[in-house]
Phi, psi and omega in degrees: 000140182228145176207130179239140172241102183062238180272358183263121175271094185288317176237129188229063181090036179295128180231117190214137174228123184250119178295141179293147176071027180228168167261123180245121182271136177243109184245152177175158178291173178305134178077012182287339181114008184299307183293326176297318179299314180297320179297323176293313181298327182272009178068020178272340180223136178271134176289152176282329181205160181089184186217142176231135179237126180237125180054036176085007184231140179291131187289341179265305185285333183233045186299324180296319179293323177298314183296333177291341189248001185240160167235155182218126174233116181272197185283340185234137186296131179261064185236155174269111186289343181267008174245163177282169177300317180295319180297320178301313182293324178295322178296317178299320179298320179290326176296332176273009176063036178283338188090153188299313183294315181294324179294321178296314181298317182292321178299314180296320180298314182292319180298320180289316185295323184254026168059044174238007183299328181294339181248014187299327184263003177273148175294142183299331181294348176266358182284152170287167179301318180294321179293322178297316181295321180293320178294320178298320180295314183287341174296331178282359182249008182305316166253115189305117183279148171287321180231132179241127177260123178242113180259101180049062190290342184245019179304125175082002182273154175284164183305320180296315180294322177299317179298325177295317178296317179301317180298321178297316180297317180298322178297318180298315182292322177299332179273001173108358179285141173267132184240126169255117188245121168258137182204152172253357172271102186290334175293333177294315177297321180297321182286321192256322193275130172283328177225152183224139169244129174261123180243149177209138181053036172081014178215158179283126178254346176194147174209160181151184175288161176306319180294322179295319179293321179295322181295336181295330180254355176075180180247196180218148168261125177250130178233121177260119183282151177301140180304336180279351182272122178295143177268054178263175183302324184294311183287322176296318178297322179299314179292321180298320180293323178295318179291324178296324180294321183280331180268345181078015179268164180208164176065218184296334180294340181269353182289121182279154166281135184243121173260102186297317183298320181269354184057039186246134173252137181227136175227145179288152179207143176291133181298132179086355184271345185225141176257142183302318179301326179293322178296313181299318181297316180297316179297320180294318179296328180276357180076025179271122179271108181242141177261348178203135177224132182212146168258115189254127173282147178289153172274165175296332176300318179291323175298314180302313181295319180294323184279323186254342185074013182227143175288156174293152182292138175281168191290346182265357184259115180244045186291326183288141180301127179283154174297136174287135178282140179231159174291124185284000000 
């Protein structure tokens, strides 16, 4: 799939397949094309070339059928703050042509199911940020979607509110909804997504499960030397030779990274290729006094940096264009 805006090639041959009934994470640096891809899938933007099928329907030729089967929650709540939570959900139900009685029943059901019944009669402007995001999310569920698009759903939320949103997403997927999640919180993708695609410059540069992506860059052995051990060439070399013996590396590949402040030596290692007891035994046999030894798996942040050469966006940077909110 391809899409250009003026001189900017937003999508440049994006190829993506999302398994039904899963959470699929879409990660990428600012301007990678994540939001453009979601806009195409949600029938808000037409692709210049290529084809996209959502819930079995072409997003261009069968856009009306696609819209009947999807939900969309962007980065900012699409709610009327001068109405109560229950009133907001009833309005969404009527927009979906449920009829007044059915809209009331569905609003009450959603408020109870997602633990907002206690705040149903309060004006939305009195809600906390997490409650607003949760209400916005369940507003996209008034008619149960086959596919739900979540564009950075927990941006700016505190950890407790994020956990509430995560629990809601897990409940939806358990009930059979397919979720496409864009996020800049890489721990969020790690927690929720069964599969992840990393995109950059409008195309997929890596995909797989979180564990598969982590395995691509490998792990590290970290050794913290005893404070009484000098960090001179002799002692660092002694530890490096012990680590090289256990990892099977040699030459420059055996040279550890040294963090002087932390007194930590680190060497790369293929995940699953080395056992911690073997590392400890080698260090002991070499006479290396260590106060801590660990085999560390990479984080998704490290995978992201290794694949794109760019750090993940911090929570205060909103440079990427947000999804435009639309009437569901």
